[in-house]
C-alpha positions, 0 to 999 in steps of 0.5 A, a space after each residue: 494528493 494533487 501535487 502539481 500540474 502533471 504534464 504527462 498527457 502529450 502522448 494523447 497529442 502524439 497519438 493524434 498526430 500519428 493517426 493523421 500521418 497514418 491516414 495520409 500514408 494509407 491514402 497514398 501520400 508520399 514522404 514529401 507530402 507528410 513533411 508538408 503537413 501543417 498543424 495548427 498550434 494548440 490553444 490556451 486553457 479555456 477557463 470557465 466563468 463559474 458562479 461562486 457563492 458562500 453559504 451562511 457558514 462560510 462554505 464556498 461553492 462554485 457552480 457551472 451549468 452544462 446541460 449536454 447530459 442529465 448528470 450532475 457532479 459534485 466535489 467537496 474539498 474537506 479541510 482534514 487529513 492524516 496530518 492531524 492524527 497522532 502517531 500512535 493512531 496512524 490510519 485514523 483519518 483514512 479509517 474515518 473517511 472509509 467508515 463515513 462512506 461504508 457506514 452511512 448516516 442516521 438517515 441513510 445507514 451504509 447497506 441501505 445507502 448502497 442499495 439507493 445509490 445502485 438503484 439510482 445510478 449514483 456514486 458517492 466516494 469519500 477519501 481522506 489523504 494527508 492534507 485534505 479530503 474529498 467527497 464526490 457525488 455523481 448522480 442523474 439530474 432526476 435524482 439530484 434532490 435525493 443525492 444532495 440530501 445523502 451528501 449532506 446527511 453523510 457529511 453531517 451525521 455519520 454513525 460509524 457502526 462497529 461492523 464497518 469499522 471492523 471491515 475497514 480494519 481488515 483492509 488496513 491489516 491486509 495492507 500492512 501484511 503485504 506492504 513489503 511484498 513489492 520493492 516499489 511500495 517499500 521504496 515509496 514508504 521508506 523514502 518519505 520516512 527518510 526525507 520527512 523524518 520518523 517524527 513527521 506525519 508525512 513520514 508515518 505509516 500504519 502498523 498493527 498496533 496503531 490499527 488496534 488502538 483505534 476505537 469508534 470513539 476515536 473516529 467520532 472525536 476526530 470527525 468532530 475535531 477535524 471535519 466540518 464546514 471550515 475551509 470547505 470548497 465545493 464544485 457543482 457541475 452539470 445539468 441543474 437549475 442554479 437558483 434551485 440548487 443554491 437554495 437547497 445547498 443553503 438549506 442542507 449545509 448552511 446551518 452546519 456550525 464551524 468546528 475550529 474557525 481557523 485551520 490547525 497548524 501544519 506540521 513543521 518541515 524537517 531540516 536537511 539531513 546529512 547525505 546518506 545511503 540507506 539500504 533495505 534488504 529484500 530477499 529473493 529479488 533479482 533487481 534493485 530499486 533505488 530512489 535518490 533526492 531531497 526536499 523540494 518546494 511548494 508550487 507558489 515558489 517563483 521557480 515552479 514552472 522552470 523546475 517542471 520544464 527542467 524535470 521534463 528534460 531530466 527524467 520525465 518521458 521516453 525522450 528524457 536524459 535519464 531514459 535515453 542515457 541510462 536505459 536506451 544507451 547504457 542498457 542499465 535500467 528497466 525503468 528510470 525517471 525523475 519527479 520535481 516533487 513540487 506540491 501545493 500544500 507543503 514541500 514535496 520530494 525531488 526524486 530520481 528513481 531507477 530499477 536495475 539488474 541487481 548486479 549493476 546496482 552501484 554502477 547504475 546509481 552512479 550513472 544516474 548521479 552523473 546525469 544529474 550532475 551533468 545537467 547542473 554543470 552543462 545546462 540544456 540545449 535550446 532544442 531540449 527547452 523547446 521540446 519540453 515547453 511544447 510537451 508541457 503546454 500541449 499536455 495542459 490543454 489536454 489535461 484541462 480539455 473539459 470544463 469540469 477538470 478546470 473547475 475542480 482545479 480552480 477550487 483546489 487552488 483556492 482551497 490551498 490559498 493560490 490566486 484565481 489566475 494561477 492556471 493562466 500565470 503558470 502557462 505564461 511562466 512555462 512559455 517564458 522559461 529560458 536556457 539560462 533559467 534552467 541552468 540557474 535553477 538546476 544548480 540551486 534546486 538540485 543538490 546531488 551532494 545532499 541527496 538521500 539515497 535508498 536502495 532496496 535489494 539484496 546486497 550480497 549480489 550487488 556489483 560493488 559495496 554501497 559504500 563506494 558511492 561515497 556516502 555513509 551507509 545505514 541498513 533499515 529493518 523492514 520487519 513488520 512489528 507484531 500485533 499487540 498480544 491478545 492474551 494476558 500472560 502473568 510474570 513467570 515464576 520458578 514454579 510455573 516454569 518447572 510445571 510447564 516443563 513437566 507438562 510438556 514432558 507428559 505431552 511428549 510421552 503421550 505422543 510416543 516418547 522423546 526418544 522416538 520423536 527425536 528419531 523423526 527427521 521427516 514426514 509425509 502426510 495426506 489430508 482430505 477436507 474443506 476450506 472456507 473462504 468468503 463464506 464458501 466451502 471448498 473441497 481440498 486434498 493436500 499432501 505435505 512433505 516435511 523435513 525438519 527443521 526448515 523444509 516443507 512442500 505443500 501440494 493442494 488440489 482445489 476445485 479451481 486447480 492445483 497449487 504447490 508451496 515450497 519452503 526451503 530454508 529461508 527461501 520459498 516459492 509457489 507453483 501454479 498453472 498460471 505460473 511460478 513466483 517467489 513467496 512473499 516474506 510474510 508467507 515464508 515466515 508463516 510456513 516456518 511457524 507451521 514447522 515450529 508448532 508441529 508437535 512432533 518437532 517441538 516436543 522432540 526438544 521440549 527441554 530446550 524451550 521455555 514453557 510456563 504453566 498457566 494453570 488449569 482452565 475451563 474452555 468451551 466446557 472442557 478442562 485443560 492444562 494450559 502451557 505458554 511457550 514464548 517464541 520469536 516465530 510464534 506469537 501468543 502460543 498457548 497449548 491446551 493439554 488433556 489433564 488425564 492423558 496429557 494429549 494436545 487437544 488445542 493450540 492458540 497462536 497468531 498466524 498470517 492470513 490474506 488479511 494480515 495476522 489473525 488469532 488462530 486456533 487448531 483443534 486436534 482429535 481422534 489420535 491414533 498411533 502410526 509407527 509408535 507415534 500418535 497422530 491426530 486423524 482430525 484437525 480443525 483450524 479457526 481464524 478469529 473464531 471463524 471456521 477456516 479448515 477441517 481436515 481428515 488425515 488419510 495417511 502418514 509416513 515417518 521418515 519416508 524417502 523424499 525425492 530431492 526434486 520436490 525441493 528443486 526450484 523451478 527453472 524460470 525462477 532460477 532464470 529470474 535470479 540470474 537475469 537470464 
């Protein structure tokens, strides 16, 4: 969301000055000559004078002609957003916007729309955020008529095809599955939840269950309820004939009936929670990521300009106090910054953030708090004020150097009910900020004694307990809830549980007997086969070393190179020619689940498992005895046994893929004995019913000698952990 005027572009001005200086030196200028160089002051923001009209249904349109290039850019601010979805369908608004674009309309179905846009050099994008949406169209002037027709048809008559909904859900599930991979992502998500509360739409996030609950009908109902001409503001910039385009837009959009007349009520803002340190455990990280802060305010507050000046001095840029103090002088931070959190629609979050070595977590947090307290108590210097104001004002000129950027910001301000002269008044307000203003606002608007502090890392390696920060400490669980079950399991009875155990005992005997299975502590298996990715089939050679119950080494040779994945208890890593890295937690858990599902392992202790018979069923033309095993590590685990010889021929279970959890099936055939134990020589794996992998076993060794170095962590990963 465009939350504020982001004055981060003075670097552009700085680079320009450096270039001029370098030119002077290159030409033989002396240091004295450089000092005498004069630069004219940067000018004010140039506010264009667009034509503003209202269509018959209330849509506001700003028009600004520019005939330098044969291009037209159109942007629409849509009065919709995720704040109007329910918690149990989090992600609905985003998916609606995604499928509006990918699925197209009655006249322009998605795949045809893609071809038209590609052939005409046009671009159409739709994005739905929390409090608003945007539709952007860029097209050549010669294709403007068709572009306008596409824009109107997609806006007014989206069709939401099921196949595009499914594709959108794949992306959503992928995002959920990887959301804990990076500490920065955890920090952003969980800090919003802490500040706004779990019952606020500003703190919600998508889960597998919310994705599964969204239907095509939900998308259509949300669209009908929360996307219409109500509150819509559009900008049209570029090479067009004003009178012609006004007429066309009225014909295409003017008779679109409003949905709700007035904008639905916004969610209430939370109260101020008690100060708290929240800890999120991140296994295997060598650094800690920290956020601290509280609710901020809106940009229409009188303190807006002064707060941005103060924040620039405190924590924005290389010359800020946090950067020079925490990173440069004390050497405690990889990165450190602050954000004033002022936004246009609703109060944002004032936040200071830092990433530091894991063994300086508490020390660094205290140092950031001390810098914040210092600026409150001592204020700022005249020189700091001058530099900050110049940086913001210079950045504004570069940010709004184009007419189109100013035009879109004017529309955005009106969309959020800000006055037409807001840009100019903001610029004047920055110029008027004084040292006294900043000391006053620091005391009123930044309250470190009320901070929420979130730390993502591994507390076993912190320099001190988090409780030493002086606030209560609470740990949060980052576990991603499993997707809803896709199988219907009846309530177990004594009879079905006993029958389940009897069937597993028979399966153990079919493999070689419980005693023989218990004698196996490790395996080495080599395979040859193919794997299907993105519709392409790739050859694969694999060797798997397994040490039960929790160690595995998988060596894979693929057409593009070799890759090694290692699981060692609760740790895991991957080794490739491109470098080594820790395995994400989701992949570690999936490798653990692979070990749990290994027939040799689970049948060796089947009597310790709960096993429920689901009766005999016909699947794909064959009869099977089905057994369900409830497991914390393997969801929806059902084993299919041959009724005649009790051999395992199939397993269904939930597994992880690069797109998130999938319904997986393993099919085993060609069982042959090795060392008194029967192993399947052929195996297939399917994800969501689609072929993923076909493997033929070349060799199996029982209790082989395994080189300890196979489970030795690479030196570069060890160095990362120690910070060397």
